[in-house]
Phi, psi and omega in degrees: 000316182297324185294323177289319174298325178295312182298319178299317175299313185292314171309310184289311182294334171277359180080007178293310172187162174255111180285141176245000177206166173242139175261137177248119176240116181240128187239130181292152180271342179259157179069219189267013180073067180281139170282121185266320178223140176206084183212161175273148178230118180299149169283129179301155174290154179105189183297147184301316184300333172289339182277348187293312181298312181296324175289324176295321175300311175301314176301313180300319181288330176292318175303318185294316177309318190280351184078031178233161180242144179300321178292347182248019174220158161281127181254117177244120176259127188230130173289136183290134185264127179304140174312142174082357173285132181242161177122172185296340187287357179293339178253015183289136178218144180251132180246000000 
């Protein structure tokens, strides 16, 4: 979570773009690697460091709803890229 939020901060502070959400993609580690969750979670208002806990809680709850556990999945967090943004950062991912 912290690595993804650092990426959001760096992209914003350098003027590349301002992310408003993080995308969580969770793929199970057993079987054929089923995608359990693939959705965006909005960043809470306020400082980024204050948003880590609520985001983690929301993502954990969504994983549980999908019948998955964080320890049993590959978790990929990606800063959501605003529509129309161009450049190599469209594919940046934190693992």
